[in-house]
A tleap script that builds the chain and sets N, CA, C and O, in Angstrom:
source leaprc.protein.ff14SB
mol = sequence {
  NMET CYS GLY VAL LEU LYS ILE LEU CYS GLN
  LEU PHE LEU ILE LEU LEU HIE PHE PHE THR
  ILE LEU ALA LYS MET LEU PHE LEU LEU SER
  ALA ALA VAL ARG ARG ASN PRO SER THR THR
  GLY ALA THR ASP ALA ASP VAL GLN GLN GLN
  LEU VAL ARG PHE MET HIE GLY SER GLN ASP
  ARG GLU GLY GLY ARG THR ALA ARG GLN LYS
  LYS ARG LYS VAL LEU VAL GLN GLN ALA ALA
  ALA ALA GLY ILE GLU SER ASP SER CASP
}
set mol.1.N position { 64.336 128.029 111.758 }
set mol.1.CA position { 65.743 128.206 111.462 }
set mol.1.C position { 66.491 128.764 112.667 }
set mol.1.O position { 67.637 128.389 112.916 }
set mol.2.N position { 65.858 129.644 113.403 }
set mol.2.CA position { 66.488 130.254 114.569 }
set mol.2.C position { 66.789 129.200 115.637 }
set mol.2.O position { 67.816 129.277 116.312 }
set mol.3.N position { 65.892 128.207 115.792 }
set mol.3.CA position { 66.101 127.127 116.760 }
set mol.3.C position { 67.312 126.281 116.413 }
set mol.3.O position { 68.072 125.883 117.295 }
set mol.4.N position { 67.490 126.007 115.130 }
set mol.4.CA position { 68.634 125.215 114.684 }
set mol.4.C position { 69.927 125.975 114.939 }
set mol.4.O position { 70.917 125.394 115.382 }
set mol.5.N position { 69.917 127.268 114.660 }
set mol.5.CA position { 71.097 128.099 114.883 }
set mol.5.C position { 71.450 128.151 116.369 }
set mol.5.O position { 72.624 128.116 116.737 }
set mol.6.N position { 70.441 128.233 117.202 }
set mol.6.CA position { 70.668 128.263 118.645 }
set mol.6.C position { 71.292 126.951 119.116 }
set mol.6.O position { 72.208 126.958 119.938 }
set mol.7.N position { 70.804 125.840 118.603 }
set mol.7.CA position { 71.345 124.531 118.969 }
set mol.7.C position { 72.794 124.403 118.493 }
set mol.7.O position { 73.644 123.892 119.223 }
set mol.8.N position { 73.078 124.864 117.271 }
set mol.8.CA position { 74.435 124.805 116.751 }
set mol.8.C position { 75.389 125.662 117.581 }
set mol.8.O position { 76.528 125.261 117.821 }
set mol.9.N position { 74.945 126.821 118.017 }
set mol.9.CA position { 75.767 127.686 118.870 }
set mol.9.C position { 76.054 127.016 120.210 }
set mol.9.O position { 77.174 127.091 120.716 }
set mol.10.N position { 75.048 126.364 120.783 }
set mol.10.CA position { 75.238 125.662 122.050 }
set mol.10.C position { 76.211 124.504 121.883 }
set mol.10.O position { 77.069 124.278 122.736 }
set mol.11.N position { 76.076 123.777 120.791 }
set mol.11.CA position { 76.987 122.675 120.509 }
set mol.11.C position { 78.414 123.185 120.349 }
set mol.11.O position { 79.358 122.580 120.856 }
set mol.12.N position { 78.563 124.294 119.646 }
set mol.12.CA position { 79.884 124.893 119.475 }
set mol.12.C position { 80.497 125.257 120.816 }
set mol.12.O position { 81.679 125.002 121.046 }
set mol.13.N position { 79.715 125.845 121.696 }
set mol.13.CA position { 80.222 126.232 123.016 }
set mol.13.C position { 80.612 125.013 123.845 }
set mol.13.O position { 81.608 125.043 124.568 }
set mol.14.N position { 79.838 123.953 123.741 }
set mol.14.CA position { 80.164 122.713 124.461 }
set mol.14.C position { 81.482 122.141 123.944 }
set mol.14.O position { 82.340 121.741 124.732 }
set mol.15.N position { 81.643 122.101 122.620 }
set mol.15.CA position { 82.879 121.577 122.036 }
set mol.15.C position { 84.073 122.454 122.396 }
set mol.15.O position { 85.160 121.946 122.671 }
set mol.16.N position { 83.872 123.762 122.394 }
set mol.16.CA position { 84.941 124.678 122.769 }
set mol.16.C position { 85.378 124.435 124.213 }
set mol.16.O position { 86.571 124.416 124.516 }
set mol.17.N position { 84.404 124.252 125.092 }
set mol.17.CA position { 84.694 123.966 126.495 }
set mol.17.C position { 85.447 122.644 126.625 }
set mol.17.O position { 86.420 122.556 127.374 }
set mol.18.N position { 85.004 121.621 125.902 }
set mol.18.CA position { 85.646 120.302 125.934 }
set mol.18.C position { 87.110 120.408 125.508 }
set mol.18.O position { 87.995 119.889 126.188 }
set mol.19.N position { 87.364 121.080 124.384 }
set mol.19.CA position { 88.732 121.179 123.886 }
set mol.19.C position { 89.605 122.065 124.780 }
set mol.19.O position { 90.815 121.855 124.861 }
set mol.20.N position { 89.011 123.041 125.442 }
set mol.20.CA position { 89.757 123.850 126.402 }
set mol.20.C position { 90.219 122.981 127.568 }
set mol.20.O position { 91.369 123.072 127.998 }
set mol.21.N position { 89.331 122.149 128.072 }
set mol.21.CA position { 89.683 121.233 129.165 }
set mol.21.C position { 90.745 120.247 128.703 }
set mol.21.O position { 91.689 119.961 129.440 }
set mol.22.N position { 90.599 119.725 127.488 }
set mol.22.CA position { 91.578 118.790 126.949 }
set mol.22.C position { 92.957 119.436 126.827 }
set mol.22.O position { 93.966 118.803 127.139 }
set mol.23.N position { 93.006 120.681 126.378 }
set mol.23.CA position { 94.279 121.398 126.257 }
set mol.23.C position { 94.912 121.613 127.631 }
set mol.23.O position { 96.129 121.497 127.776 }
set mol.24.N position { 94.101 121.923 128.634 }
set mol.24.CA position { 94.618 122.105 129.990 }
set mol.24.C position { 95.181 120.788 130.535 }
set mol.24.O position { 96.216 120.777 131.201 }
set mol.25.N position { 94.490 119.680 130.245 }
set mol.25.CA position { 94.969 118.380 130.694 }
set mol.25.C position { 96.311 118.044 130.045 }
set mol.25.O position { 97.216 117.549 130.717 }
set mol.26.N position { 96.444 118.306 128.759 }
set mol.26.CA position { 97.701 118.046 128.067 }
set mol.26.C position { 98.820 118.906 128.645 }
set mol.26.O position { 99.944 118.435 128.813 }
set mol.27.N position { 98.515 120.166 128.948 }
set mol.27.CA position { 99.499 121.053 129.554 }
set mol.27.C position { 99.952 120.513 130.911 }
set mol.27.O position { 101.147 120.495 131.205 }
set mol.28.N position { 98.999 120.072 131.738 }
set mol.28.CA position { 99.340 119.542 133.061 }
set mol.28.C position { 100.171 118.270 132.950 }
set mol.28.O position { 101.124 118.079 133.706 }
set mol.29.N position { 99.808 117.393 132.004 }
set mol.29.CA position { 100.582 116.171 131.811 }
set mol.29.C position { 102.001 116.492 131.356 }
set mol.29.O position { 102.960 115.882 131.828 }
set mol.30.N position { 102.134 117.439 130.447 }
set mol.30.CA position { 103.464 117.836 129.968 }
set mol.30.C position { 104.297 118.389 131.119 }
set mol.30.O position { 105.481 118.073 131.242 }
set mol.31.N position { 103.685 119.204 131.952 }
set mol.31.CA position { 104.401 119.774 133.100 }
set mol.31.C position { 104.826 118.682 134.080 }
set mol.31.O position { 105.930 118.722 134.624 }
set mol.32.N position { 103.948 117.713 134.298 }
set mol.32.CA position { 104.272 116.616 135.214 }
set mol.32.C position { 105.415 115.765 134.661 }
set mol.32.O position { 106.303 115.351 135.406 }
set mol.33.N position { 105.389 115.507 133.365 }
set mol.33.CA position { 106.460 114.727 132.745 }
set mol.33.C position { 107.784 115.459 132.878 }
set mol.33.O position { 108.809 114.840 133.164 }
set mol.34.N position { 107.772 116.750 132.676 }
set mol.34.CA position { 109.013 117.537 132.732 }
set mol.34.C position { 109.564 117.673 134.157 }
set mol.34.O position { 110.732 118.022 134.331 }
set mol.35.N position { 108.759 117.409 135.152 }
set mol.35.CA position { 109.251 117.447 136.534 }
set mol.35.C position { 110.108 116.227 136.844 }
set mol.35.O position { 110.911 116.248 137.777 }
set mol.36.N position { 109.938 115.168 136.064 }
set mol.36.CA position { 110.743 113.967 136.242 }
set mol.36.C position { 112.137 114.256 135.684 }
set mol.36.O position { 112.264 114.655 134.526 }
set mol.37.N position { 113.190 114.061 136.496 }
set mol.37.CA position { 114.545 114.390 136.037 }
set mol.37.C position { 114.960 113.685 134.740 }
set mol.37.O position { 115.733 114.242 133.961 }
set mol.38.N position { 114.465 112.485 134.503 }
set mol.38.CA position { 114.881 111.756 133.302 }
set mol.38.C position { 114.141 112.211 132.045 }
set mol.38.O position { 114.519 111.828 130.938 }
set mol.39.N position { 113.095 113.021 132.198 }
set mol.39.CA position { 112.322 113.457 131.024 }
set mol.39.C position { 112.188 114.975 130.941 }
set mol.39.O position { 111.243 115.483 130.338 }
set mol.40.N position { 113.116 115.690 131.536 }
set mol.40.CA position { 113.023 117.155 131.519 }
set mol.40.C position { 113.139 117.735 130.118 }
set mol.40.O position { 112.610 118.815 129.854 }
set mol.41.N position { 113.819 117.039 129.216 }
set mol.41.CA position { 114.003 117.546 127.861 }
set mol.41.C position { 112.931 117.110 126.888 }
set mol.41.O position { 113.063 117.346 125.688 }
set mol.42.N position { 111.873 116.482 127.369 }
set mol.42.CA position { 110.811 115.995 126.483 }
set mol.42.C position { 110.069 117.172 125.854 }
set mol.42.O position { 109.732 118.146 126.528 }
set mol.43.N position { 109.823 117.063 124.559 }
set mol.43.CA position { 109.065 118.109 123.866 }
set mol.43.C position { 107.575 117.825 123.996 }
set mol.43.O position { 107.174 116.738 124.412 }
set mol.44.N position { 106.764 118.806 123.638 }
set mol.44.CA position { 105.312 118.597 123.651 }
set mol.44.C position { 104.936 117.448 122.718 }
set mol.44.O position { 104.049 116.651 123.024 }
set mol.45.N position { 105.619 117.375 121.582 }
set mol.45.CA position { 105.329 116.300 120.621 }
set mol.45.C position { 105.666 114.938 121.217 }
set mol.45.O position { 104.928 113.975 121.008 }
set mol.46.N position { 106.771 114.843 121.957 }
set mol.46.CA position { 107.144 113.583 122.609 }
set mol.46.C position { 106.082 113.154 123.612 }
set mol.46.O position { 105.666 111.996 123.646 }
set mol.47.N position { 105.654 114.108 124.425 }
set mol.47.CA position { 104.637 113.810 125.447 }
set mol.47.C position { 103.340 113.368 124.778 }
set mol.47.O position { 102.727 112.382 125.185 }
set mol.48.N position { 102.930 114.101 123.754 }
set mol.48.CA position { 101.679 113.770 123.071 }
set mol.48.C position { 101.766 112.399 122.408 }
set mol.48.O position { 100.806 111.631 122.458 }
set mol.49.N position { 102.892 112.083 121.793 }
set mol.49.CA position { 103.062 110.793 121.130 }
set mol.49.C position { 102.962 109.650 122.139 }
set mol.49.O position { 102.290 108.651 121.881 }
set mol.50.N position { 103.619 109.792 123.273 }
set mol.50.CA position { 103.574 108.742 124.288 }
set mol.50.C position { 102.195 108.642 124.936 }
set mol.50.O position { 101.750 107.550 125.289 }
set mol.51.N position { 101.525 109.770 125.089 }
set mol.51.CA position { 100.176 109.760 125.649 }
set mol.51.C position { 99.212 109.027 124.718 }
set mol.51.O position { 98.392 108.227 125.168 }
set mol.52.N position { 99.314 109.301 123.433 }
set mol.52.CA position { 98.463 108.604 122.457 }
set mol.52.C position { 98.750 107.108 122.497 }
set mol.52.O position { 97.826 106.294 122.473 }
set mol.53.N position { 100.024 106.747 122.558 }
set mol.53.CA position { 100.407 105.329 122.612 }
set mol.53.C position { 99.849 104.669 123.880 }
set mol.53.O position { 99.341 103.549 123.833 }
set mol.54.N position { 99.948 105.372 125.003 }
set mol.54.CA position { 99.442 104.844 126.264 }
set mol.54.C position { 97.923 104.672 126.216 }
set mol.54.O position { 97.397 103.636 126.622 }
set mol.55.N position { 97.226 105.687 125.720 }
set mol.55.CA position { 95.767 105.646 125.691 }
set mol.55.C position { 95.243 104.624 124.684 }
set mol.55.O position { 94.169 104.052 124.876 }
set mol.56.N position { 95.994 104.399 123.624 }
set mol.56.CA position { 95.561 103.450 122.594 }
set mol.56.C position { 95.341 102.056 123.182 }
set mol.56.O position { 94.397 101.364 122.799 }
set mol.57.N position { 96.191 101.651 124.092 }
set mol.57.CA position { 96.056 100.327 124.684 }
set mol.57.C position { 95.304 100.306 125.992 }
set mol.57.O position { 95.221 99.256 126.630 }
set mol.58.N position { 94.760 101.415 126.410 }
set mol.58.CA position { 94.148 101.491 127.736 }
set mol.58.C position { 92.917 100.609 127.896 }
set mol.58.O position { 92.643 100.126 128.995 }
set mol.59.N position { 92.179 100.396 126.826 }
set mol.59.CA position { 90.976 99.565 126.968 }
set mol.59.C position { 91.318 98.107 127.216 }
set mol.59.O position { 90.456 97.342 127.649 }
set mol.60.N position { 92.550 97.704 126.953 }
set mol.60.CA position { 92.934 96.308 127.116 }
set mol.60.C position { 93.674 96.032 128.416 }
set mol.60.O position { 94.223 94.946 128.602 }
set mol.61.N position { 93.691 96.988 129.296 }
set mol.61.CA position { 94.344 96.749 130.576 }
set mol.61.C position { 93.447 95.880 131.450 }
set mol.61.O position { 92.248 95.753 131.204 }
set mol.62.N position { 94.040 95.297 132.453 }
set mol.62.CA position { 93.330 94.403 133.380 }
set mol.62.C position { 92.763 93.172 132.670 }
set mol.62.O position { 91.733 92.639 133.084 }
set mol.63.N position { 93.417 92.723 131.619 }
set mol.63.CA position { 93.012 91.495 130.948 }
set mol.63.C position { 91.823 91.631 130.029 }
set mol.63.O position { 91.209 90.626 129.673 }
set mol.64.N position { 91.482 92.835 129.636 }
set mol.64.CA position { 90.323 93.033 128.758 }
set mol.64.C position { 90.437 92.295 127.443 }
set mol.64.O position { 89.478 91.668 126.993 }
set mol.65.N position { 91.603 92.365 126.825 }
set mol.65.CA position { 91.801 91.693 125.543 }
set mol.65.C position { 91.704 90.181 125.716 }
set mol.65.O position { 91.064 89.497 124.918 }
set mol.66.N position { 92.344 89.666 126.765 }
set mol.66.CA position { 92.324 88.228 127.015 }
set mol.66.C position { 90.897 87.740 127.251 }
set mol.66.O position { 90.503 86.694 126.737 }
set mol.67.N position { 90.133 88.490 128.019 }
set mol.67.CA position { 88.745 88.089 128.297 }
set mol.67.C position { 87.919 88.076 127.014 }
set mol.67.O position { 87.117 87.167 126.800 }
set mol.68.N position { 88.114 89.090 126.153 }
set mol.68.CA position { 87.366 89.123 124.887 }
set mol.68.C position { 87.767 87.970 123.971 }
set mol.68.O position { 86.920 87.395 123.287 }
set mol.69.N position { 89.060 87.632 123.956 }
set mol.69.CA position { 89.516 86.528 123.120 }
set mol.69.C position { 88.938 85.203 123.610 }
set mol.69.O position { 88.531 84.365 122.806 }
set mol.70.N position { 88.903 85.018 124.921 }
set mol.70.CA position { 88.319 83.789 125.478 }
set mol.70.C position { 86.839 83.707 125.140 }
set mol.70.O position { 86.346 82.647 124.755 }
set mol.71.N position { 86.130 84.817 125.282 }
set mol.71.CA position { 84.702 84.835 124.986 }
set mol.71.C position { 84.466 84.512 123.513 }
set mol.71.O position { 83.571 83.736 123.179 }
set mol.72.N position { 85.273 85.112 122.628 }
set mol.72.CA position { 85.142 84.861 121.199 }
set mol.72.C position { 85.406 83.387 120.885 }
set mol.72.O position { 84.706 82.787 120.069 }
set mol.73.N position { 86.425 82.804 121.540 }
set mol.73.CA position { 86.760 81.400 121.313 }
set mol.73.C position { 85.607 80.489 121.732 }
set mol.73.O position { 85.274 79.536 121.028 }
set mol.74.N position { 85.004 80.787 122.876 }
set mol.74.CA position { 83.861 79.999 123.349 }
set mol.74.C position { 82.697 80.110 122.371 }
set mol.74.O position { 82.057 79.105 122.060 }
set mol.75.N position { 82.416 81.310 121.886 }
set mol.75.CA position { 81.322 81.498 120.937 }
set mol.75.C position { 81.571 80.755 119.631 }
set mol.75.O position { 80.648 80.182 119.053 }
set mol.76.N position { 82.807 80.763 119.169 }
set mol.76.CA position { 83.151 80.043 117.937 }
set mol.76.C position { 82.992 78.542 118.152 }
set mol.76.O position { 82.488 77.838 117.278 }
set mol.77.N position { 83.422 78.051 119.315 }
set mol.77.CA position { 83.271 76.630 119.610 }
set mol.77.C position { 81.798 76.232 119.700 }
set mol.77.O position { 81.408 75.165 119.225 }
set mol.78.N position { 80.986 77.090 120.309 }
set mol.78.CA position { 79.546 76.802 120.411 }
set mol.78.C position { 78.913 76.814 119.030 }
set mol.78.O position { 78.063 75.979 118.721 }
set mol.79.N position { 79.328 77.762 118.202 }
set mol.79.CA position { 78.786 77.836 116.845 }
set mol.79.C position { 79.197 76.593 116.050 }
set mol.79.O position { 78.397 76.051 115.287 }
set mol.80.N position { 80.431 76.147 116.227 }
set mol.80.CA position { 80.903 74.955 115.518 }
set mol.80.C position { 80.143 73.719 115.988 }
set mol.80.O position { 79.802 72.856 115.180 }
set mol.81.N position { 79.876 73.630 117.291 }
set mol.81.CA position { 79.113 72.509 117.820 }
set mol.81.C position { 77.679 72.503 117.302 }
set mol.81.O position { 77.063 71.448 117.153 }
set mol.82.N position { 77.156 73.698 117.028 }
set mol.82.CA position { 75.786 73.819 116.513 }
set mol.82.C position { 75.753 73.698 114.993 }
set mol.82.O position { 74.679 73.709 114.392 }
set mol.83.N position { 76.925 73.581 114.371 }
set mol.83.CA position { 76.966 73.441 112.917 }
set mol.83.C position { 76.904 74.742 112.172 }
set mol.83.O position { 76.581 74.755 110.985 }
set mol.84.N position { 77.203 75.844 112.834 }
set mol.84.CA position { 77.187 77.156 112.199 }
set mol.84.C position { 78.613 77.530 111.829 }
set mol.84.O position { 79.516 77.430 112.660 }
set mol.85.N position { 78.822 77.955 110.603 }
set mol.85.CA position { 80.172 78.333 110.165 }
set mol.85.C position { 80.480 79.756 110.621 }
set mol.85.O position { 79.598 80.613 110.684 }
set mol.86.N position { 81.747 79.985 110.937 }
set mol.86.CA position { 82.186 81.292 111.384 }
set mol.86.C position { 83.222 81.844 110.430 }
set mol.86.O position { 84.078 81.106 109.942 }
set mol.87.N position { 83.149 83.150 110.157 }
set mol.87.CA position { 84.138 83.774 109.293 }
set mol.87.C position { 85.155 84.571 110.095 }
set mol.87.O position { 85.938 85.320 109.512 }
set mol.88.N position { 85.165 84.429 111.438 }
set mol.88.CA position { 86.078 85.201 112.270 }
set mol.88.C position { 87.438 84.535 112.400 }
set mol.88.O position { 88.348 85.149 112.956 }
set mol.89.N position { 87.623 83.332 111.927 }
set mol.89.CA position { 88.920 82.638 112.012 }
set mol.89.C position { 89.871 83.132 110.972 }
set mol.89.O position { 91.005 82.660 110.897 }
savepdb mol mol.pdb
quit
């Protein structure tokens, strides 16, 4: 039982460290946004909302979505040529 408690304490400390770093990053981003003359009045909620929106689409930058769609289309065509039905359409 003592080993499990020790592991849980270590995990807690790691998570605490992670969230501390995340909070510092959000603070720095908010400060950087407020240095821009056109966004000096932005609230923390505004910055956080736009950051979430920006990060939400980040995996699809540099044509990631297009490449995945092309790959999926090729796989569906190959499956159709092989006589396999697809439920992804």
